[in-house]
SEKEMAR-661622 format. One record per residue (C-alpha): x negated, y negated, z negated. Coordinates in steps of 0.001 Angstrom, whole numbers, padded with zeros to 6 digits, always signed. Example, Ala and Ser with C-alpha at 12.3 -4.5 7.8 and 13.67 -1.06 7.14 Angstrom:
-012300+004500-007800 -013670+001060-007140 
***
This chain:
-008386+018847+014928 -006474+015927+015225 -003358+014458+013231 -000585+015144+016025 -002293+018310+016823 -001639+019937+013259 +001673+018497+013330 +002429+020391+016321 +001402+023427+015032 +003154+023171+012175 +006437+022584+013601 +006316+025212+016617 +008958+027608+016944 +011882+024800+015919 +014150+023117+017937 +012513+019876+017465 +011774+016804+019309 +007967+016289+019116 +005885+013505+020429 +002515+012536+019493 +002877+014743+016283 +005781+013057+014882 +008931+014460+015266 +012340+012477+015354 +016175+013344+017052 +018307+015970+016718 +017107+019208+014786 +018724+022799+015056 +019315+024378+011703 +016717+026942+010962 +016724+030164+010353 +018975+032144+007808 +015687+033826+006592 +013709+030191+006304 +016790+029179+004073 +016924+032221+001824 +013452+031833+001158 +013897+028098+000631 +016540+028623-001548 +014575+031655-004147 +011889+029431-004294 +012189+027144-007526 +010261+023477-006242 +008989+021564-008471 +009263+018048-007707 +009255+014546-009313 +010987+012118-008628 +011412+008059-009119 +013766+006721-010943 +013909+003113-012527 +016918+002965-015398 +018624-000876-015892 +017535-001589-012533 +019743-004789-011487 +022214-003814-009284 +021048-005756-006297 +018132-003537-006382 +019698-000619-005784 +020886+000711-002781 +024607+001626-002362 +024165+002660+001252 +022688+006065+000474 +021996+008889-002155 +019104+010731-002090 +018695+014570-003289 +015381+016268-004170 +015910+020239-005040 +018732+019103-007416 +017053+015685-008915 +018388+012091-007874 +015298+009738-007131 +016740+005534-007550 +017162+004316-004031 +015811+001190-003835 +016636-001691-001661 +015332-004716-000263 +017236-007769+001521 +016760-011139+002498 +017033-014191+000071 +019069-016938+001026 +016913-019724+002927 +015156-022130+000564 +013410-024586+002793 +015295-027054+004301 +015255-026469+008412 +016942-023618+010107 +014939-020955+010617 +011950-022511+008707 +010882-019419+006886 +011425-016854+009908 +014337-015035+008316 +017452-016066+009722 +018336-013337+012128 +017961-010941+009549 +020238-012811+007208 +022466-012914+010166 +021858-009279+010493 +022526-008776+006876 +019596-006250+006858 +018043-004171+004505 +015271-001852+003483 +016416+001498+001826 +013890+003895+000018 +013308+006851-002222 +010214+008341-003816 +009101+011680-005097 +005834+013924-005152 +005120+017141-005360 +002129+019638-005635 +001083+020901-001735 +002031+024787-002438 +006137+024132-002553 +008032+022411+000283 +010687+020759-001185 +014323+020250+000697 +015310+016510+001071 +019201+015616+001609 +019665+012045+002487 +023648+011294+002717 +024921+007580+003914 +027670+006995+001412 +029224+004261+002863 +031658+004634+005679 +031675+001256+006969 +029066+001835+009872 +031437+004634+011155 +031034+008336+012199 +027091+008627+012970 +026767+009902+016346 +023219+011108+015731 +020871+011365+012555 +017306+010932+013718 +014143+011316+011620 +011244+009042+012714 +007904+009369+010549 +004674+010769+009870 +003101+014213+007879 +004392+017281+008555 +008624+018296+007594 +011620+020543+009052 +014476+019125+009744 +017033+021635+009023 +020233+020857+009691 +022316+017465+009918 +026256+017019+009328 +027646+013821+011081 +031015+014315+010009 +029729+013929+006077 +026965+011458+007293 +024243+013616+005916 +020825+015219+006781 +018546+017865+005215 +014833+017893+005618 +011846+019899+004506 +009014+018212+003430 +006210+020522+004329 +003174+018975+002804 +002705+016062+000470 +001907+012465+002465 +005420+012166+004487 +006451+008710+005441 +009825+009275+007026 +012410+006777+008170 +015765+008429+008353 +018145+006692+011000 +021402+006991+011238 +023074+005986+014530 +026142+004336+014173 +027078+000453+014243 +024439-000299+012379 +022268+000517+014942 +020432-000965+017893 +020380+001352+020490 +018388-000829+022897 +015854-001482+020410 +016181+001878+019023 +016248-000018+015480 +018245+000849+012272 +018956-002239+010587 +019394-000349+007221 +016256+002354+007158 +016570+004670+004372 +012701+005233+004096 +011376+008516+002194 +007904+008025+000717 +006928+012249-000026 +003451+011432-002283 +000949+014229-003367 +001641+014948-007181 -001908+014862-007663 -003053+011035-007971 -005733+009613-006440 -007476+007985-009651 -006608+010315-012865 -003533+008790-015021 -004664+006748-017975 -004718+007133-021117 -001550+005834-023351 -003478+006530-026314 -007124+005271-025942 -007689+002486-028030 -008470-000410-025297 -004681+001019-023669 -001605-002214-023979 +001567+000161-022951 +004292-002246-021837 +007878-000481-022414 +011265-001845-020954 +011953-002730-024395 +009826-004851-025180 +008586-008549-023568 +005551-008429-021818 +002618-010375-023951 -000093-011891-021928 -002036-012347-025502 -002223-008976-026113 -002962-007990-022390 -005934-010371-022733 -007802-008274-025518 -007084-004733-023653 -008836-002953-020871 -005871-000742-018984 -002270-002285-019238 +000225+000047-018117 +003989-000737-017139 +006093+001826-018486 +009454+003203-016922 +012021+000498-016599 +012502-003138-015860 +009685-005559-016266 +009758-009243-015520 +006042-010188-015716 +005985-013215-013612 +002774-015130-012003 -000280-013472-014127 -003864-013926-013737 -005480-010760-014982 -007811-011497-018287 -011294-010992-017803 -010972-007958-020148 -008388-006172-017842 -010277-003307-015569 -006995-001535-014463 -003196-001901-014139 -001080+000736-013963 +002623+001055-012437 +004203+004273-013893 +006996+006088-011608 +010164+004319-012273 +008346+001320-013249 +010104-001530-011779 +007645-004716-012100 +008910-008335-010985 +005942-010636-010564 +002415-010683-009038 -000799-009280-010077 -003448-012147-009937 -007299-010516-010695 -009152-012454-008093 -010284-015122-010251 -013475-017381-011146 -014120-015697-014619 -013509-012205-012385 -015621-012907-009801 -018778-011134-011018 -016757-007560-012183 -016941-004290-010221 -014113-001588-010079 -010740-003731-010377 -007867-000715-010172 -004330-000709-009269 -002722+002174-009477 +000905+004035-009943 +004330+004996-008193 +005710+002306-009477 +007298-000735-007739 +005845-004519-007892 +008406-006830-006229 +008398-010762-005359 +012041-011126-005965 +011978-013903-008661 +009398-016124-006323 +010740-018301-003445 +008921-018283-000303 +005212-019858-000237 +005516-019936-004074 +002854-021907-005814 +000436-020089-008177 -000611-023301-009364 +003259-023868-010867 +002770-019684-011840 +005266-019218-008768 +007704-021645-010056 +007988-023838-007124 +007176-023061-003703 +004648-025314-001249 +006465-027491+000890 +003502-026907+003716 +001584-023551+004267 -000742-023581+001488 -002496-020615+002111 -005055-021097-000600 -002634-021874-003872 +000438-019118-002598 +001279-016484-005034 -000099-012755-003310 +001726-009730-005149 -001536-008158-005813 -004934-010100-005245 -007964-008110-005806 -010746-010452-006001 -013544-008120-006809 -015937-005854-005437 -015407-002088-005610 -011673-002277-006289 -009445+000510-006201 -005334+000248-005252 -003816+003272-004733 +000361+004297-004292 +002037+001436-005542 +004589+000045-003799 +004872-003894-002976 +007994-005019-001655 +010086-008721-001790 +006213-010211-001058 +006652-014424-000932 +003519-014522+001154 +000879-012174+001507 +001425-008422+000051 -002150-008085-000773 -005190-009759-000188 -008795-009421-001667 -010200-012726-001184 -010251-015185-003835 -009087-018623-002912 -011839-019992-002123 -012388-017502+000741 -009324-017769+001793 -008960-020446+004843 -012686-020260+005360 -013695-021044+009275 -016770-019243+009660 -017325-015666+008773 -014886-014642+006484 -017479-012126+005098 -016712-012276+001155 -019142-010096-000987 -016674-007238-001960 -014782-004543-000742 -013193-000994-002305 -010163+001453-001197 -006718+000873-000509 -004580+004051-000194 -001316+005357-000345 +000158+002190-000639 +003966+000851+000500 +004618-002770+001565 +007778-003228+002967 +010917-005735+002058 +008955-008224+004046 +011619-010778+004983 +010036-014178+006786 +006704-015908+007940 +003532-015196+006214 +004461-012035+004718 +001030-010137+005551 +000339-006830+005159 -003444-006070+004268 -006617-007531+004699 -009634-005287+005802 -012718-006555+003537 -016034-005106+004390 -016337-001914+004094 -013475-001506+003008 -011206+001962+003969 -007190+001680+004470 -005632+004493+004649 -002526+006533+003986 -000295+003419+003718 +002797+002580+004606 +003241-001238+006042 +005954-003364+007130 +004971-006793+007610 +006834-009773+008631 +003366-011435+010075 -000286-009453+010564 -000156-006087+009644 -003917-005654+009660 -006025-008499+009252 -009540-006967+011114 -011364-010078+009542 -014729-008563+008285 -017358-005640+009031 -017312-001743+008561 -014201-001395+007774 -012208+001662+008369 -008283+001652+008872 -006826+005104+008946 -003756+007614+009156 -001773+005140+008195 +002139+004259+009413 +003303+001231+010357 +006458-000897+010930 +006127-004242+012219 +008752-007002+011724 +009729-009647+014275 +006670-011615+013663 +002752-011094+013737 -000090-008393+014905 +000124-005016+014016 -004089-005377+014270 -004633-009083+014402 -008341-010291+015013 -008097-013939+015271 -006414-017055+014009 -010067-018182+013553 -013531-017944+015406 -015857-014751+013657 -018849-013373+013954 -018066-009439+012607 -018507-005812+013790 -018162-002139+013454 -014501-001803+013005 -012672+001759+013143 -008778+001941+013431 -008099+005221+013852 -005273+007818+014112 -002043+005510+013346 +001358+005679+013876 +003526+002253+014615 +007287+003247+013912 +009241+000472+014876 +007725-002914+016311 +010862-005470+016010 +008955-008200+018658 +011774-010447+020247 +009419-011156+022492 +005781-012046+023500 +004534-014765+021505 +000155-015291+021745 -000064-013725+018216 +001877-010762+018675 +000643-007059+019983 -000463-003715+018702 -003957-005498+019147 -004504-009022+019504 -006481-012081+018742 -004441-015345+017851 -006881-017985+019150 -007146-021219+016812 -010894-022490+016996 -013792-021606+015970 -016553-019614+017832 -018509-016326+017344 -018722-012738+018299 -016335-009830+017698 -018157-006433+018912 -017886-003022+018514 -014605-002578+017494 -012583+000724+018412 -008604+001141+017559 -007999+005077+018742 -005509+007757+018377 -002621+004564+017824 +001185+006131+018544 +004055+003847+019178 +007527+004519+019105 +010031+003255+020694 +009972+000319+022587 +007795-002310+022280 +007096-005927+023965 +003585-005970+023922 +000002-003990+023397 -002922-005996+024253 -003489-009340+023672 -006997-010918+023490 -007965-014448+024922 -010488-017196+024916 -009160-019627+026483 -009126-021934+024309 -012070-021198+021657 -015524-019818+022748 -014691-016351+020606 -016453-013556+022240 -015782-010249+023011 -017934-006614+023034 -017442-003655+023312 -013923-003813+022227 -012390-000022+023042 -008717+000915+023385 -008842+004136+023471 -005934+007191+023155 -002867+005289+022958 +000594+006354+023409 +003365+004324+023976 +006998+005265+024332 +008427+002426+026086 +007052-001415+027099 +009991-003792+027453 +010697-005286+030721 +010432-008606+031710 +014344-008733+031683 +014825-006569+028911 +012748-008967+026888 +014967-012099+028289 +018038-010066+026752 +016307-009645+023198 +017748-011701+020420 +015591-013679+018171 +013341-016295+018301 +010375-014691+020138 +009203-016428+022978 +010096-015248+026122 +007794-016428+028786 +003906-015471+027997 +002838-011788+029331 +003542-008861+028337 -000068-007878+027834 -002803-010056+028810 -006817-009994+028934 -007826-013824+029505 -011459-014843+030020 -012456-018101+029889 -015076-019922+027425 -017394-016596+026336 -017672-012672+027322 -015027-010464+026783 -015245-007214+027050 -012442-004590+026673 -012532-000828+027482 -008819+000634+027678 -009187+004801+027962 -006613+006862+028217 -003278+004275+027366 -000421+005445+028543 +003153+004160+028757 +006150+005983+029035 +004204+009033+030210 +002326+007011+033043 -001097+006835+032506 -002543+002916+032921 -005417+002247+036019 -007087-000338+037234 -004365+000278+040268 -001052-000014+038414 -002574-002039+035259 -000445-005161+036803 +003206-003009+037389 +003689-000203+034956 +001065-001535+032267 +002348-005243+032471 -001477-006472+032235 -002530-010083+033251 -005841-010312+033733 -007784-013978+034157 -011251-015273+034980 -012807-011759+035639 -012856-010230+031886 -015044-007532+031679 -012177-005010+031820 -011975-001414+032539 -009446+001212+032473 -010205+005163+032472 
***
């Protein structure tokens, strides 16, 4: 049974607006029996709290209560521009709008159903006319109080990712976009990887009261950052360390780089924990050659600080929240592979699960690349560049929740010619796409041309739910590069609304307003794309309405079919 069907079954009987397995909108109160049953059953729940967190990293807009417990409500906002020319880092609009991301994390077991109360404590944006919940997972909105700016939500199962959105003066109605979203991460209390022993001889526990000692870490096999604030800086993980763990409530300001030549032959490097890894102390395009203390004056991909750079085979990355990235949030590549212009098939892969990426403010803040044989699942990815890079064969991307900022593609095939095959992208949900135009490298599925050649084959993107309005679904073109596409399939895609060309002209920001919305342009190599059950605004797109309701521009006689 697909996720959307499961959720519909769970939510049946309540006054919910359900679309594709995602509930949002105004919801009437649960029954008195339901409320009484909830009150009679104590719910064990654990919340993430960080004592001593800097004032700028804690939200002043929201309060969250989870069964009487108050998690820290974290905050991320754009830093002042550090490059010389207007909008050089792409985030001038976000700074002008005083954007923030706010979030809280908690966890519980599958046999409990905690009630969460979210209150917008600031009255500066006025009284909301509605409070909407847009997200994934199984949950029930119990009631809302507009006068108190408050909403109660019962989370019915772990692994829910919910955006609570107050429709007030900080909400752009036409774009259905909250400027200060409040995101809830409801995780399973049972970790995918067992917690490390803090008393084992090879474990180095870094307390919040102590300064991180790289020499001591150099003789450990496991490094645990305890609850509290840590200033790590840019850290090249020594060969001895096989695991790094960020405990719940740990707020680590720094970056973890295991992609060094000394660790290239290792297997199984693991990063875990419900803590936060923040890049707030780094400027845009921070240069690892100076420990991140200076920035490159150009796009030095191979030398920038990545928040988590794995670089070993059989890696595991679970649950960590990654925010305020100065460049890529997560990378598996070693530096000698990151700019390869051939088949960028690194010789390692692994598992990335339950990771949260947000607070990405500006260009080059990509999300996660899908390496060979790698599975990326149950993550929350908000990127200001490509969210998921489909660069390698045999990758699986499933059950993720995405929020695309005003740059990049959600699933990006391009940027150089390549030969890959066997990529499955299944049952993912796009909560928001903030694109303000139709740039060539933007869209749900995109190939950004940049020279080279090769064949991308057997790629299936299926079961995608796109919420709210977007400027583009798909853009595949080989007018500039001899990149062939064979057996590319876009299946079972539901899009709430495609902006009209007139809508796009009115959007703020610096997005290109001239290119087609959806485009399939063939020129220098075969291009095969099968579109099956694509619905935009409730209308099924066929060959007869592709140019109209579908917004498709088709050139060069591609092998394009609609079913």
